Structures are given as structure tokens and as C-alpha cells.
TORLO-706629 format. One record per residue (C-alpha): chain; residue in one letter; residue number from 0; x, y, z. Coordinates in steps of 0.1 Angstrom, whole numbers, plus 2048, in hexadecimal, padded with zeros to 3 digits. Example, Ala and Ser with C-alpha at 12.3 -4.5 7.8 and 13.67 -1.06 7.14 Angstrom:
+-------+------+------+-----+-----+-----+
! chain ! resn ! resi !  xx !  yy !  zz !
+-------+------+------+-----+-----+-----+
!     A !    A !    0 ! 87B ! 7D3 ! 84E !
!     A !    S !    1 ! 889 ! 7F5 ! 847 !
+-------+------+------+-----+-----+-----+
//
This chain:
+-------+------+------+-----+-----+-----+
! chain ! resn ! resi !  xx !  yy !  zz !
+-------+------+------+-----+-----+-----+
!     A !    M !    0 ! 9EF ! 202 ! C01 !
!     A !    S !    1 ! 9FA ! 223 ! BEE !
!     A !    E !    2 ! 9EA ! 244 ! BF8 !
!     A !    I !    3 ! 9CB ! 250 ! BE2 !
!     A !    S !    4 ! 9C3 ! 274 ! BDF !
!     A !    I !    5 ! 9A2 ! 281 ! BD5 !
!     A !    V !    6 ! 99A ! 2A3 ! BC8 !
!     A !    T !    7 ! 976 ! 2B3 ! BCB !
!     A !    G !    8 ! 96B ! 2C7 ! BB1 !
!     A !    A !    9 ! 982 ! 2BA ! B98 !
!     A !    N !   10 ! 973 ! 2C9 ! B78 !
!     A !    G !   11 ! 978 ! 2EA ! B87 !
!     A !    H !   12 ! 997 ! 303 ! B7E !
!     A !    L !   13 ! 9AE ! 2FA ! B9C !
!     A !    G !   14 ! 9A1 ! 2D6 ! BA0 !
!     A !    Y !   15 ! 9A7 ! 2CB ! B7E !
!     A !    N !   16 ! 9C9 ! 2DA ! B7E !
!     A !    L !   17 ! 9D1 ! 2CB ! BA0 !
!     A !    C !   18 ! 9C7 ! 2A8 ! B92 !
!     A !    K !   19 ! 9E0 ! 2AE ! B76 !
!     A !    L !   20 ! 9FC ! 2B7 ! B8F !
!     A !    L !   21 ! 9F3 ! 299 ! BA6 !
!     A !    I !   22 ! 9F1 ! 280 ! B88 !
!     A !    Q !   23 ! A14 ! 28D ! B7D !
!     A !    K !   24 ! A21 ! 28B ! BA0 !
!     A !    G !   25 ! A19 ! 263 ! B9B !
!     A !    E !   26 ! 9FD ! 264 ! BB5 !
!     A !    K !   27 ! 9DF ! 250 ! BB1 !
!     A !    V !   28 ! 9C4 ! 266 ! BAE !
!     A !    I !   29 ! 99E ! 26B ! BAE !
!     A !    A !   30 ! 98C ! 286 ! B9C !
!     A !    T !   31 ! 96B ! 28E ! BA5 !
!     A !    Y !   32 ! 94E ! 2A0 ! B95 !
!     A !    R !   33 ! 929 ! 2AC ! B9F !
!     A !    N !   34 ! 918 ! 2B7 ! B7E !
!     A !    P !   35 ! 918 ! 298 ! B65 !
!     A !    K !   36 ! 91E ! 2B1 ! B49 !
!     A !    Y !   37 ! 942 ! 2B5 ! B55 !
!     A !    K !   38 ! 94B ! 28E ! B59 !
!     A !    S !   39 ! 95A ! 28F ! B34 !
!     A !    I !   40 ! 971 ! 2AC ! B40 !
!     A !    L !   41 ! 981 ! 295 ! B57 !
!     A !    L !   42 ! 986 ! 274 ! B3F !
!     A !    E !   43 ! 9A3 ! 286 ! B31 !
!     A !    L !   44 ! 9B6 ! 283 ! B52 !
!     A !    G !   45 ! 9BA ! 25F ! B51 !
!     A !    C !   46 ! 9B1 ! 25B ! B76 !
!     A !    D !   47 ! 994 ! 24C ! B89 !
!     A !    I !   48 ! 977 ! 262 ! B8A !
!     A !    L !   49 ! 957 ! 264 ! BA2 !
!     A !    Y !   50 ! 939 ! 278 ! BA8 !
!     A !    L !   51 ! 93B ! 28D ! BC9 !
!     A !    D !   52 ! 923 ! 2A7 ! BD2 !
!     A !    I !   53 ! 92F ! 2BC ! BF2 !
!     A !    T !   54 ! 90A ! 2C1 ! BFE !
!     A !    D !   55 ! 905 ! 29B ! BFD !
!     A !    K !   56 ! 918 ! 28D ! C1B !
!     A !    N !   57 ! 910 ! 268 ! C0E !
!     A !    S !   58 ! 922 ! 26F ! BEC !
!     A !    M !   59 ! 941 ! 27B ! BFC !
!     A !    V !   60 ! 941 ! 25B ! C15 !
!     A !    E !   61 ! 93E ! 244 ! BF6 !
!     A !    A !   62 ! 95A ! 258 ! BE5 !
!     A !    F !   63 ! 973 ! 258 ! C01 !
!     A !    K !   64 ! 973 ! 235 ! C08 !
!     A !    N !   65 ! 998 ! 229 ! C08 !
!     A !    V !   66 ! 9A4 ! 24F ! C02 !
!     A !    T !   67 ! 9C1 ! 25D ! C17 !
!     A !    N !   68 ! 9C3 ! 27E ! C0B !
!     A !    V !   69 ! 9A6 ! 297 ! C02 !
!     A !    Y !   70 ! 9AC ! 2B8 ! BEE !
!     A !    A !   71 ! 98C ! 2CC ! BF7 !
!     A !    V !   72 ! 989 ! 2E1 ! BD9 !
!     A !    A !   73 ! 963 ! 2E0 ! BD1 !
!     A !    A !   74 ! 950 ! 300 ! BDB !
!     A !    S !   75 ! 934 ! 316 ! BCF !
!     A !    F !   76 ! 94C ! 334 ! BC1 !
!     A !    K !   77 ! 930 ! 34B ! BBA !
!     A !    M !   78 ! 932 ! 370 ! BC1 !
!     A !    W !   79 ! 90C ! 374 ! BBA !
!     A !    S !   80 ! 8EC ! 35F ! BBC !
!     A !    K !   81 ! 8C6 ! 368 ! BBF !
!     A !    N !   82 ! 8C7 ! 354 ! BDE !
!     A !    P !   83 ! 8EB ! 357 ! BEB !
!     A !    K !   84 ! 8E2 ! 349 ! C0F !
!     A !    E !   85 ! 8DC ! 327 ! C02 !
!     A !    D !   86 ! 8EE ! 325 ! BE1 !
!     A !    I !   87 ! 90F ! 334 ! BEC !
!     A !    Y !   88 ! 911 ! 335 ! C15 !
!     A !    D !   89 ! 8FF ! 316 ! C1D !
!     A !    T !   90 ! 90F ! 301 ! C01 !
!     A !    N !   91 ! 932 ! 30A ! C0C !
!     A !    V !   92 ! 92D ! 307 ! C32 !
!     A !    Q !   93 ! 91A ! 2E9 ! C33 !
!     A !    G !   94 ! 92E ! 2DA ! C17 !
!     A !    T !   95 ! 94D ! 2DE ! C2D !
!     A !    R !   96 ! 93D ! 2CC ! C49 !
!     A !    N !   97 ! 930 ! 2B0 ! C32 !
!     A !    L !   98 ! 954 ! 2AC ! C25 !
!     A !    F !   99 ! 963 ! 2A7 ! C48 !
!     A !    E !  100 ! 949 ! 294 ! C57 !
!     A !    A !  101 ! 94B ! 27B ! C36 !
!     A !    A !  102 ! 973 ! 27B ! C39 !
!     A !    N !  103 ! 96F ! 274 ! C60 !
!     A !    K !  104 ! 959 ! 256 ! C58 !
!     A !    T !  105 ! 970 ! 248 ! C3E !
!     A !    Q !  106 ! 98F ! 24F ! C51 !
!     A !    V !  107 ! 9A2 ! 267 ! C38 !
!     A !    K !  108 ! 9C1 ! 272 ! C47 !
!     A !    N !  109 ! 9C9 ! 293 ! C35 !
!     A !    I !  110 ! 9B5 ! 2B1 ! C28 !
!     A !    V !  111 ! 9C0 ! 2CF ! C16 !
!     A !    Y !  112 ! 9A5 ! 2E6 ! C16 !
!     A !    V !  113 ! 9A2 ! 300 ! BFC !
!     A !    S !  114 ! 997 ! 320 ! C0C !
!     A !    S !  115 ! 99A ! 343 ! C00 !
!     A !    V !  116 ! 9AB ! 367 ! C07 !
!     A !    A !  117 ! 989 ! 370 ! C09 !
!     A !    A !  118 ! 98D ! 362 ! C2F !
!     A !    L !  119 ! 9A8 ! 379 ! C37 !
!     A !    D !  120 ! 9A6 ! 39B ! C4A !
!     A !    F !  121 ! 9AF ! 3B7 ! C33 !
!     A !    T !  122 ! 9AF ! 3D1 ! C4C !
!     A !    Q !  123 ! 9D4 ! 3CD ! C51 !
!     A !    L !  124 ! 9EA ! 3CD ! C2F !
!     A !    P !  125 ! 9FA ! 3B8 ! C24 !
!     A !    A !  126 ! 9E2 ! 39F ! C30 !
!     A !    K !  127 ! 9EF ! 380 ! C41 !
!     A !    E !  128 ! 9E0 ! 35F ! C4E !
!     A !    N !  129 ! 9E7 ! 368 ! C74 !
!     A !    N !  130 ! 9D2 ! 38A ! C72 !
!     A !    G !  131 ! 9B3 ! 378 ! C77 !
!     A !    Y !  132 ! 993 ! 375 ! C5F !
!     A !    N !  133 ! 97F ! 38F ! C4D !
!     A !    S !  134 ! 967 ! 39E ! C5F !
!     A !    D !  135 ! 952 ! 3AF ! C44 !
!     A !    R !  136 ! 932 ! 39C ! C41 !
!     A !    R !  137 ! 922 ! 3AB ! C23 !
!     A !    N !  138 ! 929 ! 391 ! C0A !
!     A !    W !  139 ! 91B ! 36D ! C0C !
!     A !    Y !  140 ! 93A ! 360 ! BF9 !
!     A !    Y !  141 ! 952 ! 36E ! C10 !
!     A !    N !  142 ! 93E ! 364 ! C2F !
!     A !    S !  143 ! 93D ! 342 ! C24 !
!     A !    K !  144 ! 961 ! 340 ! C1D !
!     A !    N !  145 ! 96A ! 34E ! C41 !
!     A !    D !  146 ! 951 ! 338 ! C52 !
!     A !    S !  147 ! 95C ! 319 ! C3E !
!     A !    D !  148 ! 982 ! 31F ! C44 !
!     A !    K !  149 ! 97A ! 322 ! C69 !
!     A !    L !  150 ! 964 ! 300 ! C68 !
!     A !    A !  151 ! 981 ! 2EF ! C53 !
!     A !    I !  152 ! 999 ! 2F5 ! C72 !
!     A !    E !  153 ! 980 ! 2EF ! C8C !
!     A !    L !  154 ! 972 ! 2CD ! C7D !
!     A !    G !  155 ! 998 ! 2C1 ! C74 !
!     A !    R !  156 ! 99F ! 2C3 ! C98 !
!     A !    K !  157 ! 980 ! 2B3 ! CA3 !
!     A !    F !  158 ! 984 ! 296 ! C8D !
!     A !    N !  159 ! 9AA ! 295 ! C91 !
!     A !    I !  160 ! 9B0 ! 298 ! C6A !
!     A !    R !  161 ! 9CF ! 2AA ! C61 !
!     A !    T !  162 ! 9C2 ! 2CA ! C4F !
!     A !    V !  163 ! 9D5 ! 2E3 ! C3D !
!     A !    L !  164 ! 9C2 ! 301 ! C2D !
!     A !    I !  165 ! 9CE ! 316 ! C0D !
!     A !    L !  166 ! 9C1 ! 339 ! C05 !
!     A !    P !  167 ! 9C7 ! 342 ! BE2 !
!     A !    S !  168 ! 9BE ! 363 ! BD0 !
!     A !    A !  169 ! 9B3 ! 369 ! BAF !
!     A !    M !  170 ! 9BC ! 349 ! B99 !
!     A !    I !  171 ! 9C1 ! 34B ! B75 !
!     A !    G !  172 ! 9D0 ! 338 ! B58 !
!     A !    S !  173 ! 9CF ! 317 ! B46 !
!     A !    K !  174 ! 9BF ! 2FF ! B43 !
!     A !    A !  175 ! 99A ! 308 ! B48 !
!     A !    H !  176 ! 979 ! 2F5 ! B3C !
!     A !    Q !  177 ! 964 ! 312 ! B45 !
!     A !    L !  178 ! 96C ! 336 ! B4F !
!     A !    S !  179 ! 972 ! 33C ! B75 !
!     A !    Y !  180 ! 96A ! 35D ! B84 !
!     A !    S !  181 ! 98D ! 369 ! B82 !
!     A !    N !  182 ! 995 ! 35B ! B60 !
!     A !    R !  183 ! 976 ! 36B ! B55 !
!     A !    L !  184 ! 983 ! 38E ! B61 !
!     A !    V !  185 ! 9A1 ! 387 ! B4B !
!     A !    K !  186 ! 98A ! 37C ! B2C !
!     A !    Q !  187 ! 978 ! 39F ! B33 !
!     A !    I !  188 ! 996 ! 3B0 ! B30 !
!     A !    L !  189 ! 9A1 ! 3A1 ! B11 !
!     A !    D !  190 ! 97F ! 3A8 ! B02 !
!     A !    G !  191 ! 980 ! 3CF ! B0A !
!     A !    E !  192 ! 964 ! 3CC ! B26 !
!     A !    M !  193 ! 979 ! 3DC ! B41 !
!     A !    I !  194 ! 96C ! 3FE ! B39 !
!     A !    A !  195 ! 970 ! 40D ! B5C !
!     A !    D !  196 ! 98B ! 408 ! B77 !
!     A !    T !  197 ! 972 ! 404 ! B96 !
!     A !    N !  198 ! 995 ! 407 ! BAE !
!     A !    I !  199 ! 990 ! 3E3 ! BB7 !
!     A !    T !  200 ! 9B0 ! 3D2 ! BB5 !
!     A !    L !  201 ! 9BA ! 3AC ! BAC !
!     A !    N !  202 ! 9D6 ! 396 ! BB8 !
!     A !    W !  203 ! 9DA ! 37E ! B99 !
!     A !    I !  204 ! 9E9 ! 35B ! BA1 !
!     A !    D !  205 ! 9EF ! 341 ! B87 !
!     A !    V !  206 ! 9D9 ! 321 ! B90 !
!     A !    K !  207 ! 9F2 ! 30A ! B8A !
!     A !    D !  208 ! A09 ! 319 ! BA6 !
!     A !    V !  209 ! 9ED ! 317 ! BBC !
!     A !    A !  210 ! 9E8 ! 2F0 ! BB1 !
!     A !    L !  211 ! A0F ! 2EE ! BBD !
!     A !    G !  212 ! A09 ! 2FE ! BDE !
!     A !    A !  213 ! 9E9 ! 2E6 ! BE5 !
!     A !    Y !  214 ! A02 ! 2C9 ! BDD !
!     A !    A !  215 ! A1B ! 2D9 ! BF4 !
!     A !    A !  216 ! A04 ! 2DD ! C0D !
!     A !    M !  217 ! 9FB ! 2BA ! C0F !
!     A !    K !  218 ! A1E ! 2B0 ! C10 !
!     A !    K !  219 ! A29 ! 2C6 ! C29 !
!     A !    G !  220 ! A11 ! 2E2 ! C36 !
!     A !    R !  221 ! A0C ! 2E1 ! C5C !
!     A !    N !  222 ! 9EC ! 2D5 ! C6C !
!     A !    G !  223 ! 9D1 ! 2ED ! C71 !
!     A !    E !  224 ! 9E5 ! 30B ! C60 !
!     A !    R !  225 ! 9DB ! 31F ! C43 !
!     A !    Y !  226 ! 9F4 ! 32D ! C26 !
!     A !    I !  227 ! 9ED ! 34A ! C0F !
!     A !    L !  228 ! 9EF ! 33E ! BEB !
!     A !    A !  229 ! 9F1 ! 364 ! BD8 !
!     A !    N !  230 ! A0B ! 37A ! BCC !
!     A !    E !  231 ! A17 ! 394 ! BE1 !
!     A !    I !  232 ! A0D ! 3B3 ! BCF !
!     A !    H !  233 ! 9EB ! 3BD ! BC0 !
!     A !    T !  234 ! 9E3 ! 3C6 ! B9E !
!     A !    S !  235 ! 9C9 ! 3E0 ! B94 !
!     A !    I !  236 ! 9B1 ! 3DF ! B75 !
!     A !    Q !  237 ! 9C5 ! 3FA ! B65 !
!     A !    E !  238 ! 9E5 ! 3E8 ! B66 !
!     A !    S !  239 ! 9D6 ! 3C8 ! B5D !
!     A !    V !  240 ! 9C7 ! 3DA ! B3C !
!     A !    R !  241 ! 9EA ! 3E9 ! B35 !
!     A !    V !  242 ! 9F9 ! 3C5 ! B35 !
!     A !    A !  243 ! 9DE ! 3B8 ! B1E !
!     A !    A !  244 ! 9E3 ! 3D6 ! B06 !
!     A !    E !  245 ! A07 ! 3D2 ! B05 !
!     A !    E !  246 ! A04 ! 3AC ! AFE !
!     A !    F !  247 ! 9E9 ! 3AF ! AE3 !
!     A !    P !  248 ! 9EF ! 3D3 ! AD3 !
!     A !    E !  249 ! 9D6 ! 3C9 ! AB7 !
!     A !    L !  250 ! 9B8 ! 3C8 ! AD0 !
!     A !    N !  251 ! 9BB ! 3EF ! AD7 !
!     A !    L !  252 ! 9B2 ! 3EC ! AF9 !
!     A !    K !  253 ! 9AE ! 40C ! B0B !
!     A !    T !  254 ! 9B8 ! 411 ! B2F !
!     A !    P !  255 ! 999 ! 415 ! B43 !
!     A !    P !  256 ! 995 ! 436 ! B56 !
!     A !    K !  257 ! 98E ! 436 ! B7E !
!     A !    V !  258 ! 968 ! 43B ! B85 !
!     A !    P !  259 ! 960 ! 44F ! BA2 !
!     A !    K !  260 ! 950 ! 43A ! BBE !
!     A !    I !  261 ! 931 ! 44D ! BC1 !
!     A !    L !  262 ! 92B ! 445 ! B99 !
!     A !    L !  263 ! 931 ! 421 ! BA0 !
!     A !    Y !  264 ! 918 ! 41F ! BBC !
!     A !    S !  265 ! 900 ! 42A ! B9F !
!     A !    I !  266 ! 90B ! 413 ! B86 !
!     A !    A !  267 ! 906 ! 3F7 ! B9F !
!     A !    F !  268 ! 8E5 ! 402 ! BAA !
!     A !    F !  269 ! 8D7 ! 400 ! B87 !
!     A !    M !  270 ! 8E9 ! 3DE ! B80 !
!     A !    K !  271 ! 8D9 ! 3CE ! BA0 !
!     A !    I !  272 ! 8B5 ! 3D9 ! B91 !
!     A !    G !  273 ! 8C0 ! 3CA ! B70 !
!     A !    S !  274 ! 8CD ! 3A9 ! B81 !
!     A !    T !  275 ! 8A9 ! 3A5 ! B93 !
!     A !    I !  276 ! 899 ! 3A4 ! B70 !
!     A !    T !  277 ! 8B2 ! 38E ! B5D !
!     A !    G !  278 ! 8C1 ! 378 ! B79 !
!     A !    K !  279 ! 8E3 ! 37D ! B71 !
!     A !    E !  280 ! 8FF ! 389 ! B86 !
!     A !    P !  281 ! 906 ! 3B0 ! B85 !
!     A !    L !  282 ! 927 ! 3BA ! B79 !
!     A !    L !  283 ! 92B ! 3D1 ! B96 !
!     A !    Q !  284 ! 91A ! 3CE ! BB8 !
!     A !    K !  285 ! 91A ! 3E9 ! BD4 !
!     A !    E !  286 ! 928 ! 3D3 ! BEF !
!     A !    Y !  287 ! 947 ! 3CB ! BD9 !
!     A !    I !  288 ! 94B ! 3F0 ! BD7 !
!     A !    D !  289 ! 948 ! 3F4 ! BFE !
!     A !    M !  290 ! 95E ! 3D8 ! C04 !
!     A !    F !  291 ! 97B ! 3DE ! BEA !
!     A !    Y !  292 ! 97B ! 3FE ! BDB !
!     A !    G !  293 ! 99F ! 409 ! BDF !
!     A !    L !  294 ! 9A9 ! 3EB ! BF3 !
!     A !    K !  295 ! 9CB ! 3DF ! BE8 !
!     A !    Q !  296 ! 9CB ! 3B9 ! BE9 !
!     A !    D !  297 ! 9EF ! 3B3 ! BF5 !
!     A !    Y !  298 ! 9F9 ! 394 ! C09 !
!     A !    D !  299 ! A14 ! 388 ! C1F !
!     A !    T !  300 ! A1D ! 367 ! C0F !
!     A !    S !  301 ! A3C ! 361 ! C26 !
!     A !    K !  302 ! A2D ! 343 ! C37 !
!     A !    A !  303 ! A26 ! 330 ! C18 !
!     A !    K !  304 ! A46 ! 338 ! C08 !
!     A !    K !  305 ! A56 ! 32B ! C26 !
!     A !    E !  306 ! A43 ! 30D ! C2E !
!     A !    L !  307 ! A38 ! 303 ! C0C !
!     A !    N !  308 ! A53 ! 30F ! BF8 !
!     A !    F !  309 ! A37 ! 324 ! BE3 !
!     A !    N !  310 ! A48 ! 335 ! BC9 !
!     A !    P !  311 ! A2B ! 342 ! BB0 !
!     A !    K !  312 ! A35 ! 355 ! B90 !
!     A !    P !  313 ! A2F ! 37B ! B93 !
!     A !    S !  314 ! A0B ! 389 ! B8B !
!     A !    R !  315 ! A14 ! 397 ! B6C !
!     A !    K !  316 ! A23 ! 377 ! B5E !
!     A !    A !  317 ! A03 ! 365 ! B69 !
!     A !    L !  318 ! 9EC ! 37F ! B5A !
!     A !    I !  319 ! A03 ! 37E ! B37 !
!     A !    E !  320 ! 9FF ! 35A ! B35 !
!     A !    A !  321 ! 9DC ! 358 ! B3D !
!     A !    L !  322 ! 9D1 ! 373 ! B23 !
!     A !    H !  323 ! 9E4 ! 360 ! B09 !
!     A !    Y !  324 ! 9D4 ! 33E ! B14 !
!     A !    L !  325 ! 9B1 ! 34C ! B15 !
!     A !    K !  326 ! 9B6 ! 362 ! AF3 !
!     A !    N !  327 ! 9C8 ! 345 ! ADF !
!     A !    E !  328 ! 9BA ! 325 ! AEE !
!     A !    W !  329 ! 99A ! 32B ! B01 !
!     A !    S !  330 ! 98A ! 342 ! AE3 !
!     A !    I !  331 ! 993 ! 327 ! ACA !
!     A !    K !  332 ! 985 ! 30C ! AE2 !
!     A !    K !  333 ! 966 ! 31F ! AE3 !
!     A !    N !  334 ! 961 ! 325 ! ABE !
+-------+------+------+-----+-----+-----+
//
């Protein structure tokens, strides 16, 4: 019987692009969704579609029947919540435990687990897999990715399931059905909403390159190993805006000035007050200033290049393509 691969969170940015890639590779694919309103998105893929919720182990047991390979993409990708412990941390950590227990029960052979560069130690740059984990515990999302990354390796060993982890940076580009956190940042640049450089850098990576990396991880990644899927050099907010201004001079985008740290703290304070009233995520948070101000998000990707033949397009090219997609296709789609 031929192998069957299932992608959790297939309606998301990476999940959808990964499904498309696997289908193009001739694989038997099952795409999963949690929210019924996203089910229609997956119909255009032309593969089997199933309901799955990582907080519901029974739904995973049902979905994993006869499945050989699991691409564990689904997660709570939120940087803020009114109840971050429950909405972000518990969802990701318990969801990881549920997934591995369901995989063990249904005799899944291989798991590619999507972690994040958030689970890396940034005290030594460029960050690399063998430097250990991020010890900064000020953010619930970062906590969840660190702890679920460790748990995935632990449970893979416990259940004797071949488990390979990939750690992507800021994924951007097409095709998207909703704006991911990273694509939303690119859209804010296009819309002229980046009015200040917070001295927080980014590491842009094309989502299709991450999908290719995930596929390579399934085919030849080593059991229990972690692979950074990113570009090597960071990009600043100012550099990103300058690229957009060069591509679209008609938008008259202005390079945002760098803002002193003390002023950023003041802005974050008032935004925090506003978010308690509106219930919406503040654009700037003190903990992010503390964690990332002046941090150069540079990565050593030699392991992924050597073992997975990972060869992503440069950050600038990925950003340019994402800018054109969001301006010319996303805007039309949403109008």
C-alpha cells in the first residue's frame, strides 16, 4: 500500500503551500482543517480533506488511521492574547502531546514537526541548532515553541517514531488565504504603516522554500534532529521599507526613523492600556522591546544546507515577491 501523508493546519500559510507541493510530488495527501469556514479553501487542492483539532486527541486518532507520514504544522501562532497561557501555551504544548500520542496509537512512522526559530538560543550569533534553547521566558508564544520543541523530541524517542524538526523564520509570500503574522508585517510596510524603526530585525524566508525544506526533512532528515529553515542574514525595518519604496515609487513610502528605546517603552505602555479596552493586539509590546531591541536575527543554516540541500531564495528576493503578491493579488482578492 502506498504511503499517505497528512498535513495538520492545511488551511494555514505553510500548510496550504506544503499540501500543494506534496501533491505536485505525486504523494497521497490528506489536508486537515479545524474551523469549518476554512474547509472550502482546501477543496481547490483536489485531495482528501478531514477535520482535525490538535486540542482534541480523538480527532487526531481518527484522522491518522492508515497514515504513514505526519506533517505537524497546526499551532497557535499568536504573539498576544488576553489569556496567553491557555490560548497559546497550553494549545501548543498539549497539542504536541496529543499529536504524538495519537500517532503512537495509529502506528504513524514519521513526523516532521514544525517548530520555530523562537526555540533557539540568541545569546550567541549566528544562532544555530546545537546552541540549545531560548532561555528568555517573557513571552508565552516563545515559551510554547521552546517547550513543545523539546517535548516533540522526547515523545518521538519514547514512542519510537522517527521525528524531524524544522525551525522556520518569518515566512512570507504566496499563496495565502489569510494574512499570517509575517505577511501582515509586509502588508503594513506597503500600506505605509511602518512609521518608526523599532530596531527589531526580521529574517524573511519564502514560505515555498520552507515547504520544500519540510518535504526534504521528511525524505532525508535525521531522526531527532532540528534544522533551521531561514536566511543567514537579518533585514531591518528600514531596509525592508527601502526595498518596498524602490519597487513601488508611486506609494511615496518614507524610510521610518529609528526611535529611542525609552520612547518605545512609553508607546508600548499606552498601547497596552488600549488593548485592555479594545481586546486587540497592541502593535508594540514592552516584552518584545526587551527581547529583540538591537538583536540581529542571523542564523547558521549550514546543517540544513548540507543535510537537506536547503537553498532558499535570498531575503531580498523573497521580500520583493511577497510585496508584489500582497499588492497585486491579495489586494484585488480582498476588494
